[in-house]
N, C-alpha and C positions, 0 to 999 in steps of 0.2 A: 865596788859592788855594782855600779852602774854598767860595767862592761859585761856582766854575766847576763846571758839571754833570759828573757822573760821575768826579770826582776822588776821591770817597770809596772807590770800588772799588779804585782804584790804591793809595790810602793803606792800605786794609785788607790788601791783598796784600803790600805792602812791609813793613808792620808785623808781619805774620805771619812773613815770611821772616827778619826780624832778631830775632824772639822777643818782641816787645812785644804780648803777647796781650790785655792790657787795652785798648790802643789799637785793636787789631783789632776787638774787640767794640764799642768806641765808634763806630768808623767804620761797622760794619754796622748799629748802632742808628740812626745818623744817616740812612743810606740807607733804612731801613725807615720812619723818621719822615717823610722827604720823600715817599716813595711813598704812605703813608697820608694825608698832608695833601693831596696832589694828587688822590687817589681821592675823598676826602671833598669836595673842592672841585668836582670834576667831577660827582659825584652831586648836589650841591646846585644846581649851575647847569643841569643837564640838564632840559630840558622837551620832551617828545616832540611836544606840540601845535605848538610853534614850528617844528619840523622839517617837519611835514605841512602846516600852514596858513601858511607863510611867504609874505608878499606883498611 
């Protein structure tokens, strides 16, 4: 279930609702890690010259 996108937000909310604050923080940390990884990957792969000079 953890491999399905956006489940971490639901898990964080339900964990907070039942009082499992450590699991809430873990879920939020996982969401931040995913976001940081994808931003880093997109920055690394971004090449503006390819966008302009695409043939």
